[in-house]
C-alpha positions as CSV (number, residue, x, y, z in Angstrom):
1,M,-13.7,-7.5,-32.1
2,K,-10.6,-5.3,-31.5
3,K,-8.8,-6.1,-28.2
4,I,-9.3,-2.6,-27.0
5,D,-13.0,-2.9,-27.5
6,K,-12.9,-6.3,-25.8
7,L,-11.2,-4.7,-22.7
8,F,-14.2,-2.5,-22.0
9,K,-16.7,-5.2,-22.6
10,E,-14.9,-7.6,-20.2
11,F,-14.3,-4.9,-17.6
12,P,-17.2,-2.3,-18.0
13,E,-16.3,-0.3,-14.9
14,L,-13.1,0.9,-16.8
15,S,-15.4,2.8,-19.1
16,I,-15.2,5.8,-16.7
17,M,-11.7,6.3,-18.1
18,E,-12.3,4.8,-21.6
19,S,-11.5,7.9,-23.6
20,W,-8.2,8.4,-21.8
21,I,-7.2,4.7,-21.9
22,R,-7.8,4.5,-25.6
23,K,-5.9,7.7,-26.3
24,T,-3.0,6.6,-24.0
25,V,-2.7,3.1,-25.4
26,A,-2.5,4.5,-29.0
27,S,0.0,7.2,-28.0
28,S,3.8,6.9,-28.5
29,K,4.4,8.4,-25.1
30,F,5.2,6.2,-22.1
31,H,2.7,5.5,-19.4
32,P,2.5,2.4,-17.1
33,V,-1.1,1.7,-18.3
34,K,0.4,0.9,-21.8
35,N,2.4,-2.0,-20.2
36,V,-0.7,-3.2,-18.4
37,Y,-2.6,-3.3,-21.7
38,K,0.3,-5.0,-23.5
39,R,0.2,-7.8,-21.0
40,Y,-3.6,-8.0,-21.3
41,T,-3.3,-8.5,-25.1
42,Q,-0.7,-11.2,-24.8
43,R,-2.7,-13.8,-23.0
44,N,-3.4,-17.2,-24.5
45,P,-6.5,-18.9,-23.0
46,K,-5.3,-22.4,-23.9
47,H,-2.0,-21.9,-22.2
48,F,-3.7,-20.3,-19.3
49,D,-6.0,-23.3,-18.8
50,L,-3.0,-25.6,-19.0
51,A,-1.1,-23.6,-16.5
52,I,-4.0,-23.6,-14.0
53,T,-4.4,-27.4,-14.4
54,T,-0.7,-27.8,-13.8
55,L,-0.7,-25.8,-10.6
56,K,-3.8,-27.6,-9.3
57,N,-2.2,-31.0,-9.8
58,P,-0.1,-31.8,-6.7
59,N,1.8,-34.4,-8.8
60,S,3.0,-31.9,-11.4
61,E,6.7,-31.9,-11.9
62,W,8.5,-28.9,-10.4
63,N,9.7,-27.5,-13.7
64,K,6.2,-27.6,-15.1
65,R,4.8,-25.9,-12.0
66,W,7.5,-23.2,-12.3
67,W,6.6,-22.6,-16.0
68,A,2.9,-22.4,-15.1
69,D,3.4,-19.9,-12.3
70,M,5.8,-17.8,-14.5
71,Y,3.3,-17.9,-17.4
72,I,0.4,-16.7,-15.3
73,T,2.3,-14.1,-13.5
74,H,3.9,-12.6,-16.6
75,F,1.2,-12.9,-19.3
76,F,-1.9,-12.6,-17.2
77,W,-0.6,-9.7,-15.0
78,G,-2.4,-7.2,-17.2
79,T,-5.7,-9.1,-17.1
80,A,-5.4,-9.5,-13.3
81,L,-4.7,-5.7,-12.7
82,F,-7.5,-4.6,-15.1
83,S,-9.9,-7.0,-13.3
84,Y,-8.8,-5.7,-9.9
85,L,-9.2,-2.0,-11.0
86,N,-12.6,-2.9,-12.4
87,N,-13.8,-4.2,-9.0
88,N,-12.3,-1.2,-7.2
89,F,-13.9,1.3,-9.6
90,A,-17.3,-0.3,-9.0
91,I,-17.0,0.7,-5.3
92,L,-15.1,3.9,-5.7
93,K,-17.6,5.6,-8.1
94,K,-20.1,5.6,-5.3
95,I,-17.8,7.7,-3.1
96,P,-18.0,11.5,-3.4
97,N,-15.1,13.3,-5.1
98,H,-13.8,10.0,-6.6
99,I,-13.0,11.6,-9.9
100,K,-9.8,13.1,-8.3
101,L,-8.3,9.6,-8.0
102,F,-9.2,8.7,-11.6
103,D,-7.5,11.9,-12.7
104,K,-4.3,11.1,-10.6
105,L,-4.1,7.7,-12.4
106,K,-3.4,9.7,-15.6
107,N,-0.1,10.9,-14.1
108,K,2.6,8.4,-15.1
109,E,4.6,9.2,-12.0
110,Q,1.6,8.7,-9.7
111,F,0.1,5.6,-11.3
112,F,1.0,2.9,-8.8
113,D,0.8,5.4,-5.9
114,T,-2.8,6.1,-6.9
115,I,-3.6,2.4,-7.1
116,S,-2.7,2.2,-3.4
117,E,-5.1,5.1,-2.6
118,I,-7.8,3.5,-4.8
119,E,-7.6,0.1,-3.1
120,F,-7.5,1.4,0.4
121,N,-10.3,3.8,-0.1
122,A,-12.4,1.2,-2.0
123,Y,-12.0,-1.3,0.8
124,F,-13.1,1.1,3.6
125,G,-15.5,3.0,1.4
126,K,-17.4,-0.3,0.9
127,R,-17.9,-0.6,4.7
128,Y,-17.7,2.9,6.2
129,R,-18.4,6.5,5.4
130,I,-15.3,8.0,3.9
131,E,-14.1,11.4,2.5
132,L,-11.5,11.6,-0.1
133,E,-8.7,14.2,0.1
134,P,-10.1,16.2,3.0
135,R,-8.7,19.8,3.1
136,I,-7.1,20.9,6.4
137,N,-6.8,24.7,6.8
138,Y,-3.8,25.7,9.0
139,E,-3.6,29.4,8.1
140,Q,-6.1,31.8,6.7
141,T,-4.9,31.3,3.1
142,K,-3.0,28.0,3.4
143,Y,-4.2,24.4,3.5
144,K,-3.0,20.8,2.9
145,E,-4.9,17.8,1.7
146,L,-4.6,14.4,3.3
147,D,-5.5,11.3,1.3
148,S,-8.7,10.4,3.1
149,K,-10.8,10.6,6.2
150,I,-12.7,7.5,7.4
151,F,-15.4,7.2,10.1
152,L,-14.9,3.9,11.9
153,S,-16.8,5.3,14.9
154,S,-18.3,8.6,15.8
155,R,-15.0,10.4,15.3
156,P,-13.0,10.6,12.0
157,I,-9.6,9.1,11.4
158,Y,-7.3,10.9,8.9
159,V,-5.2,8.7,6.6
160,E,-2.0,9.4,4.6
161,I,-0.9,6.7,2.2
162,M,2.7,6.0,1.0
163,T,3.9,3.7,-1.8
164,P,7.7,3.4,-1.5
165,K,9.7,2.0,-4.4
166,M,12.4,-0.6,-4.2
167,N,15.8,0.6,-3.0
168,R,17.8,1.6,-6.1
169,R,20.9,-0.3,-4.8
170,L,18.9,-3.6,-4.9
171,L,17.8,-2.8,-8.5
172,H,21.4,-2.4,-9.7
173,T,23.4,-5.1,-7.9
174,S,23.8,-8.9,-8.2
175,K,25.6,-9.1,-4.8
176,A,24.5,-9.3,-1.2
177,I,24.5,-5.9,0.3
178,A,23.7,-4.3,3.6
179,L,20.8,-1.9,3.6
180,N,19.8,0.8,6.1
181,N,16.3,1.0,7.4
182,R,14.6,3.5,5.1
183,S,11.3,3.4,6.9
184,K,12.2,6.0,9.5
185,N,13.4,8.6,6.9
186,K,10.3,8.0,4.8
187,I,8.0,8.6,7.7
188,L,10.0,11.7,8.8
189,D,9.8,13.1,5.3
190,K,6.0,12.6,5.3
191,L,5.8,14.2,8.7
192,D,7.8,17.3,7.8
193,R,6.2,18.0,4.4
194,Q,2.6,17.2,5.0
195,I,1.6,16.5,8.6
196,I,3.5,18.7,11.1
197,P,2.2,22.0,9.5
198,I,-1.4,20.9,10.3
199,K,-0.7,18.8,13.4
200,D,-2.6,21.2,15.8
201,K,-5.6,21.2,13.5
202,L,-6.3,17.5,13.5
203,R,-7.6,16.8,17.0
204,C,-8.3,13.1,16.1
205,P,-6.3,10.0,15.2
206,L,-4.1,9.9,12.1
207,I,-2.7,6.7,10.6
208,I,0.0,6.3,8.0
209,V,-0.6,3.5,5.5
210,I,2.4,2.0,3.7
211,N,1.9,-0.2,0.7
212,S,5.3,-1.9,0.6
213,S,4.4,-4.2,-2.3
214,H,6.9,-2.6,-4.6
215,S,9.6,-2.2,-1.8
216,E,11.9,-4.1,0.4
217,M,10.4,-2.4,3.4
218,G,8.6,-4.7,5.9
219,E,6.9,-4.9,9.2
220,T,10.1,-5.2,11.2
221,E,11.6,-2.1,9.7
222,V,8.5,-0.1,10.4
223,E,8.3,-1.3,14.0
224,D,11.9,-0.3,14.5
225,A,11.1,3.1,13.1
226,I,8.1,3.7,15.3
227,L,9.2,2.0,18.5
228,G,13.0,2.1,18.3
229,Q,15.5,-0.4,17.0
230,S,14.9,-3.9,18.4
231,Q,17.8,-5.1,20.6
232,L,18.7,-7.3,23.5
233,T,19.6,-5.8,26.9
234,L,21.9,-7.9,29.1
235,T,22.2,-7.6,32.9
236,I,25.7,-8.7,34.0
237,N,27.0,-9.6,37.4
238,T,29.9,-7.2,37.7
239,N,31.6,-9.5,40.3
240,T,31.5,-12.7,38.3
241,G,31.1,-11.3,34.8
242,Q,28.2,-13.7,34.2
243,T,25.1,-12.7,32.3
244,I,22.1,-13.0,34.7
245,D,19.3,-11.7,32.5
246,I,18.6,-11.1,28.8
247,R,15.5,-9.3,27.7
248,P,14.2,-7.7,24.5
249,S,14.2,-3.9,24.5
250,R,14.2,-0.9,22.1
251,D,16.9,1.6,21.3
252,S,16.2,5.3,21.8
253,N,16.2,6.1,18.1
254,S,12.5,6.0,17.2
255,V,10.6,8.5,15.1
256,S,9.3,10.1,18.3
257,Q,12.9,10.8,19.5
258,A,13.7,12.5,16.2
259,R,10.3,14.4,16.0
260,P,8.3,14.8,19.2
261,Q,5.5,16.1,16.9
262,S,5.1,12.5,15.6
263,S,2.8,12.0,18.6
264,C,0.0,13.0,16.1
265,I,0.5,9.6,14.4
266,S,-1.8,7.0,16.1
267,A,-0.6,4.0,14.1
268,V,1.1,2.8,11.0
269,L,-0.6,0.2,8.8
270,I,1.9,-1.6,6.5
271,Y,0.8,-4.1,3.9
272,K,2.0,-6.1,0.9
273,S,-0.3,-7.5,-1.8
274,L,0.2,-9.6,-4.9
275,I,-2.4,-9.5,-7.7
276,K,-3.0,-12.6,-9.7
277,P,-5.8,-13.8,-11.9
278,G,-8.8,-14.6,-9.8
279,Y,-7.4,-13.6,-6.4
280,I,-5.2,-11.3,-4.5
281,S,-3.0,-12.2,-1.6
282,C,-2.5,-9.6,1.2
283,T,-0.5,-9.5,4.4
284,K,-0.5,-6.6,6.8
285,S,0.5,-5.4,10.2
286,L,-1.0,-2.6,12.3
287,I,1.7,-1.0,14.5
288,L,0.5,1.3,17.3
289,N,2.4,4.4,18.3
290,T,2.7,4.2,22.1
291,N,3.3,8.0,22.2
292,A,0.1,8.9,20.3
293,D,-1.9,12.0,21.2
294,Y,-5.1,10.2,20.1
295,P,-4.8,6.5,20.6
296,L,-7.1,4.2,18.6
297,T,-10.1,2.7,20.5
298,K,-10.6,-1.0,20.5
299,K,-13.4,-0.6,17.9
300,E,-11.2,1.4,15.6
301,Y,-8.2,-0.9,16.0
302,K,-10.3,-4.0,15.2
303,A,-11.8,-2.3,12.1
304,L,-8.4,-1.3,10.8
305,N,-6.8,-4.7,11.6
306,R,-9.5,-6.4,9.5
307,F,-8.1,-4.7,6.4
308,N,-7.6,-7.4,3.8
309,L,-7.6,-6.7,0.0
310,S,-8.5,-10.2,-0.8
311,N,-12.0,-9.2,0.5
312,I,-12.2,-6.1,-1.7
């Protein structure tokens, strides 16, 4: 059996894109799915079993454990990602308008961005009613599409998803370098281009979801962007010069200071995930905007805070 035929037998949900995958894999043009398929074809079951046994043995030597982890991560990454997409497709195909996301996967520039949309919508689509790419009219002949609209309670919550890439300076240096917090500019750019024009039409919560799996961005950077730079405030006795109090505080440089219209953002959900054969690890943080026009209810907060891709 050819490996391309074996792919669709092993992961039957991928058949919804079978014609395109076959054509793209055979093409000479670049597309990320070709790299995924290449990793899928390079796996060696005997080596994989040995690597798993090595990792499960607590007495394995460190260099053998290192080899085992590197082998699984490198050579079984394609299998892991195809398996993950297979599970997501099984859920997503039951959601109306899902074909738009499959079409977006075909764009090489949007491939990994679209996977973020697929996994988020599949997770919540399995548990709640969801609409993909809802259209928001803001003038008679103008509209914008957000990524999704989920119903965690009686009212909807709009969702806009971002997948930032690694800072280019980190990709091209071997030295320690200082980096600015890019989270604030990323959120402001999203606000200016897609959200502020339709702000007055929303009239319900909106959350920004950041998949930082391919980026250096983390929870601390996003908190500083939404709430202001974390700092310490000292109270000093002017007579003696002694410090009498130290307390944590926030600088006045948050997104809301730069754009008062950011009050339309109810929260930011940032997560990192790592896909490996048989499982996916996921860490996340839900950061509330204290200046939100439409704060999340306790029910909505709990539902969003349960987000965990290992339970896809």
